[in-house]
Backbone bond lengths (Angstrom), bond angles and torsions (degrees), N, CA, C in turn:
res aa  C-N    CA-C-N  psi(-1)  N-CA   C-N-CA  omega(-1)  CA-C   N-CA-C  phi
1 M - - - 1.461 - - 1.528 110.82 -
2 K 1.344 115.54 -50.57 1.455 119.44 -179.67 1.519 111.36 -62.62
3 T 1.344 115.97 -37.82 1.467 119.43 179.64 1.517 110.41 -63.22
4 G 1.341 116.84 -40.75 1.464 120.31 178.03 1.517 112.06 -64.16
5 I 1.326 116.46 -40.60 1.469 120.38 177.75 1.521 110.20 -63.99
6 G 1.346 115.72 -43.81 1.459 119.67 178.87 1.513 112.11 -62.22
7 L 1.334 116.20 -37.86 1.463 120.86 178.90 1.520 110.76 -63.62
8 V 1.328 116.43 -44.95 1.471 120.57 -179.07 1.524 110.83 -64.56
9 F 1.330 116.65 -50.14 1.457 119.53 -177.76 1.529 111.50 -68.49
10 G 1.334 116.84 -33.01 1.460 119.47 175.66 1.509 111.52 -62.85
11 A 1.350 115.44 -42.72 1.461 119.83 178.27 1.529 110.91 -64.05
12 I 1.331 116.21 -39.54 1.465 119.85 178.89 1.520 110.70 -62.71
13 I 1.331 116.44 -42.72 1.474 120.16 179.58 1.522 110.58 -60.81
14 V 1.333 115.71 -46.53 1.468 119.60 -178.87 1.525 110.72 -61.79
15 V 1.322 117.87 -45.26 1.464 121.99 -178.86 1.521 110.70 -63.59
16 V 1.335 116.78 -46.16 1.461 120.66 -178.40 1.522 111.29 -61.56
17 V 1.318 116.70 -46.84 1.468 120.39 179.95 1.524 110.96 -63.10
18 H 1.340 115.98 -40.93 1.468 120.30 179.56 1.529 110.82 -62.07
19 L 1.316 116.19 -47.28 1.468 119.96 179.77 1.524 111.14 -67.21
20 W 1.314 116.72 -36.35 1.467 121.77 179.34 1.529 110.86 -61.40
21 N 1.331 114.74 -34.94 1.466 119.71 179.90 1.528 112.77 -84.31
22 G 1.321 115.94 9.02 1.464 119.32 176.62 1.508 114.53 90.16
23 G 1.327 117.09 10.76 1.460 119.92 -179.61 1.516 112.04 -77.58
24 V 1.310 114.34 173.82 1.462 122.10 179.03 1.523 107.96 -113.34
25 L 1.331 115.95 137.95 1.463 120.62 -175.19 1.524 112.27 -57.51
26 T 1.313 116.36 -37.92 1.471 119.29 -177.45 1.527 112.42 -64.53
27 D 1.343 116.75 -20.65 1.469 119.20 177.56 1.526 111.63 -64.11
28 L 1.334 116.11 -27.16 1.463 120.18 -177.98 1.520 112.72 -84.07
29 I 1.316 116.97 -14.72 1.462 120.77 -176.99 1.523 109.20 -98.66
30 Q 1.319 115.44 96.18 1.457 122.58 -178.19 1.531 108.17 -129.39
31 P 1.338 117.46 87.70 1.469 120.77 -175.25 1.528 113.63 -55.85
32 A 1.328 117.15 -38.43 1.461 119.60 -178.16 1.525 110.80 -63.66
33 S 1.331 115.27 -45.23 1.463 119.33 179.27 1.524 110.91 -65.28
34 L 1.320 116.66 -40.67 1.460 121.33 179.87 1.527 111.07 -60.94
35 C 1.320 116.09 -48.16 1.461 120.55 179.38 1.519 111.44 -62.67
36 F 1.342 115.87 -41.68 1.459 119.41 -179.82 1.524 110.82 -61.14
37 V 1.335 117.24 -45.77 1.465 121.05 -177.83 1.526 111.12 -65.79
38 L 1.333 117.67 -45.88 1.459 120.39 -177.34 1.524 111.82 -67.26
39 F 1.328 116.43 -51.55 1.461 118.96 -179.45 1.524 111.28 -66.55
40 G 1.322 115.79 -39.09 1.464 119.25 178.68 1.516 112.10 -64.37
41 T 1.325 116.66 -40.67 1.467 120.43 179.37 1.519 111.09 -64.62
42 F 1.329 116.48 -45.37 1.462 118.54 -178.93 1.531 111.68 -68.89
43 L 1.316 117.08 -33.32 1.464 119.21 176.48 1.521 110.27 -67.23
44 S 1.329 116.48 -44.96 1.461 120.09 178.29 1.524 111.05 -61.62
45 T 1.331 116.34 -40.79 1.460 120.43 179.21 1.519 110.96 -65.90
46 F 1.330 116.00 -41.55 1.461 120.73 178.88 1.525 111.08 -61.02
47 L 1.324 116.50 -41.90 1.458 120.78 -179.16 1.530 112.23 -72.28
48 S 1.335 116.31 -27.86 1.460 120.71 -177.38 1.522 112.75 -87.43
49 A 1.330 116.98 -24.38 1.465 120.76 -175.40 1.527 110.84 -71.57
50 P 1.330 116.45 144.94 1.470 119.19 174.07 1.518 110.97 -56.95
51 K 1.309 116.62 153.24 1.462 122.01 -175.83 1.529 111.41 -55.85
52 G 1.322 116.09 128.40 1.450 121.84 175.21 1.515 115.38 82.15
53 E 1.346 118.67 -0.67 1.465 120.31 -175.67 1.522 113.49 -100.98
54 F 1.308 118.84 -12.80 1.463 120.34 -177.10 1.531 111.26 -60.22
55 G 1.331 116.71 -41.94 1.460 120.74 -178.48 1.516 113.42 -65.27
56 L 1.334 118.19 -19.62 1.465 120.58 -179.85 1.521 111.76 -63.26
57 A 1.334 116.71 -26.50 1.465 120.26 -177.36 1.523 112.06 -63.14
58 F 1.326 117.25 -23.16 1.458 120.75 -174.86 1.526 112.91 -103.86
59 R 1.321 116.39 8.27 1.456 119.30 174.23 1.525 110.07 -74.77
60 P 1.334 117.76 153.31 1.470 119.48 176.89 1.524 110.44 -58.04
61 A 1.323 115.59 142.32 1.457 120.31 179.95 1.518 110.38 -69.27
62 P 1.342 117.94 144.79 1.465 119.88 176.70 1.514 110.53 -64.15
63 D 1.313 116.41 147.96 1.463 120.12 -176.07 1.522 109.22 -140.13
64 A 1.327 115.32 122.53 1.465 120.56 177.76 1.514 110.94 -114.07
65 A 1.346 117.12 7.44 1.459 121.09 -175.03 1.524 111.22 -61.20
66 G 1.312 115.32 134.66 1.449 120.92 175.04 1.515 115.27 78.65
67 S 1.338 119.05 -2.74 1.454 120.75 -175.22 1.520 112.75 -95.27
68 V 1.306 118.49 -19.29 1.454 121.16 -171.60 1.527 111.72 -70.58
69 G 1.343 117.47 -46.80 1.459 120.35 -177.61 1.518 112.89 -61.81
70 G 1.323 116.65 -49.14 1.456 120.41 178.93 1.513 112.62 -64.59
71 L 1.340 116.15 -37.52 1.459 120.22 179.88 1.518 111.10 -66.26
72 K 1.320 116.77 -37.23 1.464 120.75 -179.85 1.526 110.39 -60.24
73 K 1.341 116.78 -44.32 1.465 120.47 179.07 1.525 110.94 -67.20
74 E 1.329 115.78 -39.62 1.462 120.37 179.70 1.525 110.57 -60.96
75 L 1.312 116.46 -43.59 1.463 121.06 -179.46 1.527 111.57 -69.29
76 A 1.328 115.93 -37.35 1.466 119.44 178.11 1.534 110.26 -64.05
77 D 1.339 117.24 -42.08 1.471 120.90 177.88 1.529 110.25 -63.82
78 L 1.311 115.67 -39.63 1.465 120.20 179.75 1.530 110.40 -62.74
79 A 1.329 115.96 -42.73 1.463 120.30 -179.97 1.525 111.23 -64.00
80 S 1.330 117.03 -38.59 1.469 120.92 179.46 1.528 110.96 -65.02
81 V 1.324 117.53 -44.60 1.459 121.60 179.54 1.530 110.48 -63.47
82 A 1.335 116.21 -43.96 1.463 120.02 -179.90 1.521 111.02 -62.99
83 R 1.314 116.22 -37.36 1.458 121.49 -179.84 1.532 111.34 -66.27
84 K 1.329 116.29 -39.05 1.462 120.95 -175.08 1.525 112.90 -86.61
85 E 1.366 116.69 -38.87 1.458 119.94 -169.19 1.532 113.97 -117.34
86 G 1.328 117.60 -8.13 1.457 119.38 179.75 1.524 112.80 94.47
87 F 1.319 115.35 169.19 1.472 121.45 -174.72 1.529 113.07 -64.53
88 L 1.334 116.73 -36.97 1.462 119.30 -176.18 1.526 111.99 -62.71
89 A 1.340 116.54 -25.78 1.471 119.95 179.44 1.523 111.78 -69.96
90 L 1.329 117.02 -12.67 1.471 120.80 -178.15 1.522 112.40 -79.82
91 D 1.335 116.43 -11.42 1.465 119.15 -175.77 1.526 111.87 -59.97
92 S 1.327 117.01 -32.07 1.466 120.35 -179.41 1.520 112.39 -70.41
93 F 1.337 116.84 -15.58 1.465 120.77 -179.61 1.534 112.23 -86.54
94 R 1.313 117.34 -13.57 1.468 120.03 -173.29 1.520 111.76 -63.61
95 A 1.309 117.30 -44.20 1.469 120.56 -175.57 1.521 112.47 -63.59
96 S 1.335 116.93 -33.38 1.467 120.38 -176.92 1.526 113.31 -99.55
97 A 1.320 117.63 5.79 1.465 120.97 -179.37 1.524 110.37 -60.07
98 S 1.332 116.37 138.64 1.466 120.97 -173.25 1.521 113.09 -78.58
99 R 1.314 118.09 -17.29 1.466 120.68 -177.48 1.527 109.98 -134.44
100 A 1.330 114.47 148.50 1.463 119.43 178.24 1.526 110.60 -62.26
101 S 1.331 116.96 -36.41 1.460 120.24 -179.82 1.526 111.35 -64.28
102 L 1.337 116.88 -32.90 1.458 120.26 178.36 1.527 110.67 -71.24
103 K 1.316 116.87 -39.90 1.468 120.01 175.66 1.517 110.19 -59.14
104 D 1.342 115.73 -43.41 1.463 119.68 178.39 1.525 110.66 -63.75
105 G 1.331 115.86 -42.45 1.459 119.90 -178.58 1.521 112.27 -62.23
106 I 1.323 116.53 -41.72 1.465 120.33 177.56 1.524 110.32 -61.88
107 Q 1.344 115.60 -41.07 1.462 119.35 178.75 1.520 110.95 -64.30
108 Y 1.335 117.46 -37.48 1.467 120.21 177.47 1.520 110.70 -60.47
109 L 1.343 116.61 -42.03 1.463 121.03 -179.18 1.530 110.84 -66.43
110 I 1.324 115.67 -45.62 1.461 120.09 -178.88 1.531 110.50 -63.32
111 S 1.335 115.84 -36.31 1.468 120.54 -177.96 1.518 112.52 -78.84
112 G 1.322 117.10 -7.08 1.460 120.12 176.14 1.515 114.48 79.91
113 F 1.335 117.68 27.03 1.467 119.71 178.43 1.522 109.93 -66.26
114 D 1.346 115.49 148.07 1.462 119.48 178.67 1.523 110.73 -84.82
115 Q 1.343 115.27 173.24 1.472 121.29 -176.88 1.523 112.46 -57.26
116 G 1.320 116.50 -45.49 1.462 120.00 -177.36 1.518 112.41 -62.72
117 S 1.325 116.05 -41.68 1.472 119.81 -179.58 1.519 111.27 -67.03
118 I 1.345 116.00 -43.77 1.461 119.89 -179.96 1.524 110.73 -63.11
119 R 1.326 116.52 -45.72 1.469 120.41 179.62 1.523 110.82 -60.59
120 G 1.330 116.43 -43.82 1.455 120.52 -178.73 1.518 112.51 -63.52
121 L 1.333 116.83 -41.30 1.468 120.61 179.68 1.521 111.20 -65.78
122 F 1.327 116.99 -43.96 1.462 119.95 178.44 1.522 111.28 -65.32
123 D 1.313 116.56 -43.75 1.471 120.02 -179.12 1.524 111.30 -61.61
124 A 1.326 116.45 -40.77 1.468 120.16 179.96 1.524 110.70 -64.08
125 S 1.333 116.69 -41.75 1.467 120.57 -179.68 1.528 111.31 -66.62
126 I 1.332 116.62 -44.47 1.466 120.61 -179.92 1.521 110.78 -66.44
127 D 1.331 116.90 -41.48 1.468 120.45 179.01 1.522 111.12 -62.07
128 R 1.329 116.95 -37.58 1.472 120.03 178.74 1.525 110.71 -64.22
129 R 1.315 117.00 -42.36 1.471 120.58 178.48 1.524 110.91 -64.45
130 I 1.314 116.19 -39.68 1.458 119.69 179.89 1.525 110.66 -65.90
131 R 1.326 117.48 -41.88 1.473 120.46 178.97 1.521 110.92 -62.32
132 E 1.336 117.16 -42.52 1.459 120.20 178.69 1.520 110.90 -64.34
133 G 1.330 117.04 -41.36 1.460 120.30 178.44 1.510 112.73 -66.73
134 E 1.325 116.75 -39.30 1.463 120.19 179.22 1.522 111.50 -66.30
135 A 1.332 116.32 -30.56 1.470 119.47 176.75 1.524 109.85 -63.92
136 T 1.332 117.31 -38.59 1.461 121.45 177.32 1.520 111.03 -65.17
137 V 1.330 115.84 -46.21 1.475 120.72 178.74 1.523 110.24 -59.42
138 K 1.318 116.37 -40.28 1.463 121.34 -177.96 1.531 111.46 -61.61
139 I 1.332 116.87 -37.53 1.468 120.17 179.75 1.520 110.49 -60.71
140 W 1.345 116.82 -45.75 1.466 119.82 -179.69 1.521 111.59 -70.52
141 D 1.322 117.74 -30.86 1.468 120.31 174.28 1.536 110.50 -64.60
142 I 1.325 115.73 -40.95 1.475 120.03 177.90 1.523 109.93 -62.94
143 A 1.339 116.55 -43.54 1.469 120.49 179.67 1.526 110.52 -61.94
144 A 1.339 117.09 -41.62 1.463 120.82 179.86 1.519 111.45 -63.69
145 A 1.325 116.42 -35.83 1.466 119.96 179.22 1.524 111.72 -75.32
146 A 1.345 116.37 -31.55 1.467 120.01 -175.63 1.519 112.98 -79.96
147 A 1.329 117.95 -33.85 1.471 121.63 -171.38 1.533 113.48 -55.99
148 P 1.340 120.44 -47.75 1.471 118.55 179.38 1.532 113.25 -62.13
149 S 1.334 116.22 -36.50 1.467 119.37 178.89 1.525 111.47 -67.79
150 I 1.327 116.09 -39.94 1.465 119.76 176.95 1.523 109.60 -65.08
151 G 1.344 116.79 -38.47 1.459 120.45 176.40 1.514 111.70 -61.28
152 A 1.333 116.46 -41.62 1.464 120.60 178.04 1.525 111.22 -64.84
153 L 1.331 116.26 -37.79 1.468 119.74 177.07 1.520 110.57 -65.07
154 G 1.337 116.23 -42.29 1.463 119.69 177.42 1.514 111.93 -62.37
155 A 1.340 116.43 -38.96 1.457 120.10 178.07 1.524 111.23 -64.68
156 T 1.316 115.74 -39.70 1.470 119.58 178.84 1.525 111.19 -62.18
157 L 1.327 116.24 -44.52 1.466 119.75 178.04 1.527 110.86 -63.36
158 G 1.336 116.61 -40.16 1.455 120.26 178.84 1.515 112.41 -65.37
159 L 1.338 116.62 -38.48 1.466 120.00 178.89 1.521 111.56 -67.40
160 L 1.326 116.55 -35.84 1.463 119.13 176.84 1.520 110.53 -59.56
161 T 1.334 115.57 -41.64 1.466 119.96 178.32 1.520 111.40 -68.31
162 A 1.348 115.46 -41.75 1.463 119.63 -177.18 1.523 111.40 -67.11
163 L 1.317 117.35 -41.64 1.459 120.89 -176.88 1.524 112.56 -68.26
164 A 1.313 115.51 -17.05 1.465 119.08 176.26 1.525 111.04 -74.30
165 K 1.343 116.18 -6.20 1.467 120.89 -178.12 1.525 110.89 -116.32
166 L 1.311 116.99 39.02 1.459 121.18 -178.90 1.527 112.45 -61.66
167 D 1.325 116.62 -24.95 1.462 119.40 -178.37 1.533 112.39 -79.59
168 D 1.348 116.77 -3.77 1.465 121.23 179.68 1.534 108.50 -128.42
169 P 1.337 117.68 90.81 1.473 121.14 -175.89 1.519 113.91 -54.89
170 A 1.339 117.87 -37.67 1.460 120.26 -179.01 1.529 110.86 -64.44
171 Q 1.324 115.59 -46.40 1.456 120.06 178.17 1.517 111.42 -66.18
172 L 1.330 116.28 -35.70 1.469 120.99 179.30 1.525 110.57 -62.53
173 G 1.339 116.27 -46.12 1.463 120.18 -179.24 1.513 112.20 -61.82
174 R 1.333 116.33 -45.35 1.459 119.64 179.35 1.526 111.18 -65.32
175 G 1.318 115.65 -36.77 1.465 119.76 -179.98 1.519 111.88 -65.63
176 I 1.339 116.47 -41.20 1.466 119.85 178.40 1.524 110.52 -66.25
177 A 1.330 117.03 -41.35 1.465 120.65 178.36 1.524 110.91 -61.29
178 A 1.325 116.03 -43.16 1.462 119.74 178.98 1.522 110.89 -65.07
179 A 1.338 115.95 -38.80 1.459 119.69 -179.98 1.521 111.46 -64.22
180 M 1.320 117.58 -44.29 1.458 121.33 -177.60 1.525 112.32 -69.91
181 S 1.334 116.50 -20.00 1.470 118.41 177.87 1.527 111.14 -63.71
182 A 1.326 117.11 -27.77 1.461 120.28 178.05 1.529 110.69 -64.11
183 V 1.329 115.99 -40.01 1.463 119.77 176.69 1.526 110.16 -62.80
184 L 1.327 115.47 -43.17 1.464 120.62 178.62 1.521 110.61 -59.81
185 Y 1.323 117.28 -47.84 1.457 120.44 -179.89 1.531 111.22 -61.29
186 G 1.323 116.58 -40.77 1.459 120.31 -179.36 1.518 111.95 -60.37
187 F 1.336 116.74 -48.95 1.455 120.03 179.95 1.534 111.31 -69.70
188 F 1.321 115.83 -35.39 1.470 119.64 -179.45 1.529 110.81 -61.92
189 F 1.322 117.01 -51.53 1.464 119.23 -177.81 1.521 111.88 -69.86
190 A 1.320 117.45 -31.87 1.460 119.63 177.88 1.521 111.12 -64.42
191 N 1.348 116.43 -43.31 1.465 120.49 -172.25 1.514 115.11 -92.86
192 F 1.335 117.20 -24.38 1.464 119.39 -177.62 1.527 113.97 -109.62
193 V 1.330 117.53 -7.92 1.463 119.56 179.96 1.529 111.31 -126.34
194 F 1.336 117.08 -64.15 1.455 119.98 -170.74 1.532 113.23 -69.32
195 S 1.336 117.82 -47.29 1.463 119.93 178.53 1.525 112.21 -63.51
196 P 1.350 119.24 -45.35 1.468 118.56 175.82 1.530 112.92 -61.50
197 L 1.339 117.17 -36.50 1.456 119.41 178.18 1.522 110.64 -63.16
198 A 1.327 116.49 -42.93 1.462 120.37 178.88 1.526 110.74 -62.91
199 A 1.333 117.11 -45.03 1.462 120.67 180.00 1.528 111.23 -64.25
200 R 1.340 116.16 -41.70 1.460 120.38 179.97 1.519 110.87 -65.13
201 R 1.322 117.09 -43.91 1.457 120.78 178.77 1.531 110.91 -62.50
202 R 1.329 116.26 -38.52 1.465 120.70 179.90 1.530 110.84 -63.10
203 K 1.341 116.46 -42.75 1.464 120.42 179.33 1.529 110.83 -68.28
204 L 1.325 117.93 -41.72 1.461 120.99 178.56 1.521 111.08 -63.41
205 L 1.334 116.10 -35.73 1.462 120.55 177.90 1.525 110.01 -63.37
206 E 1.332 116.41 -45.44 1.462 120.26 178.87 1.522 111.10 -60.49
207 D 1.330 116.41 -42.28 1.465 120.50 -179.20 1.526 111.76 -69.46
208 S 1.336 116.37 -33.62 1.464 119.74 -173.06 1.523 113.10 -70.59
209 V 1.329 118.20 -22.71 1.466 119.51 -179.79 1.522 112.32 -90.07
210 V 1.332 117.41 -8.34 1.466 120.43 179.69 1.530 111.97 -59.35
211 P 1.352 119.98 -47.22 1.473 118.93 178.80 1.525 113.06 -57.67
212 D 1.334 117.36 -40.19 1.462 119.14 179.50 1.523 111.58 -70.59
213 E 1.332 116.93 -31.78 1.465 120.10 173.74 1.527 110.07 -66.12
214 M 1.333 116.25 -36.22 1.465 120.19 176.35 1.524 110.87 -64.44
215 V 1.329 116.33 -44.96 1.463 120.55 178.75 1.527 109.99 -60.24
216 K 1.312 115.56 -44.70 1.461 120.23 179.30 1.526 111.20 -58.40
217 A 1.347 117.10 -47.74 1.464 121.07 -178.94 1.527 110.97 -62.93
218 A 1.331 116.44 -40.67 1.465 119.97 -178.56 1.525 111.54 -68.68
219 I 1.324 116.74 -45.93 1.469 120.42 -178.78 1.522 110.41 -63.01
220 L 1.322 117.23 -42.19 1.467 120.40 177.82 1.525 110.53 -64.30
221 G 1.343 116.92 -39.50 1.460 119.79 178.17 1.514 112.35 -65.78
222 I 1.337 115.79 -40.43 1.468 120.16 178.39 1.523 109.94 -64.55
223 Q 1.331 116.53 -44.13 1.461 120.53 179.84 1.521 111.42 -62.13
224 E 1.323 115.30 -33.02 1.467 120.99 -179.31 1.530 111.73 -78.84
225 G 1.333 116.17 -13.82 1.448 120.18 179.48 1.512 114.21 82.50
226 L 1.350 116.77 26.45 1.452 120.39 -177.94 1.523 111.57 -73.79
227 N 1.318 115.35 156.07 1.452 121.87 175.09 1.531 109.41 -62.46
228 P 1.341 118.32 135.91 1.476 120.86 -179.45 1.526 113.42 -54.29
229 H 1.324 117.21 -33.84 1.468 119.38 178.88 1.531 111.09 -66.90
230 L 1.329 116.64 -36.47 1.460 120.01 177.32 1.526 110.40 -68.38
231 I 1.337 116.35 -36.40 1.466 120.07 176.73 1.524 110.16 -63.60
232 E 1.337 117.20 -40.26 1.460 120.96 177.21 1.521 111.12 -60.71
233 E 1.325 117.33 -39.85 1.461 121.06 177.92 1.520 110.92 -64.29
234 R 1.327 116.40 -39.39 1.467 119.92 176.45 1.525 111.18 -62.80
235 L 1.329 116.01 -39.06 1.468 120.05 179.70 1.529 110.25 -65.12
236 K 1.319 117.77 -38.54 1.457 120.73 177.24 1.522 110.46 -61.97
237 Q 1.315 117.17 -39.54 1.461 120.88 179.07 1.518 111.35 -65.82
238 V 1.351 116.00 -38.83 1.471 119.90 178.50 1.527 110.28 -63.43
239 V 1.328 116.64 -44.64 1.460 121.26 -179.32 1.535 110.96 -65.07
240 A 1.344 116.01 -38.99 1.463 120.63 -179.75 1.514 111.96 -70.26
241 G 1.334 116.75 -17.32 1.458 120.39 178.83 1.494 113.60 82.00
């Protein structure tokens, strides 16, 4: 959503500034340059991306919105039951657990895993999610870095064509304008699309692991036999970052 808003307002800024400087709107509409920059950028990104990771860029973004408040209460209730009735009483909570990590955590408690084993299992799972998310962010970072260079390449090709028409000043001027539009498109998509997408994905990735960090803190606290109120305080610290 934010990326779409940024794209619209970015385009408005470019158009307004261009017209303010006495330009003509049609100068900005160069389909050939646009196609060259977009296809060239994605091809360059595809060739630069590690094997099998290019497709990750188009997966749905992780989303943790709205899950933290409900999860906090769920974990607090779990801690209270474990405190009063023991770990085996938690088995009835597994089927209705809101997250896969919580189901796993309950199973760890029931199976009698120690603190080190539980921490290691949670850390490995969270680290795997972070690596997968960072691979997605990396793809958009590569695209942001490639777009201006592809735009410059498109401009160079356009200038070669334009300079071949030195005997026709009108054609030369239009050719140079069309060539430079590739540079504009390259910087535009790098700064208003690809870089914001990378930044947005990075923030969503950070937010998406918070619930699993909460589960980890709660399960470790329950295993340690901590007071449920102390576990709640730990969860607040995890959410606060």
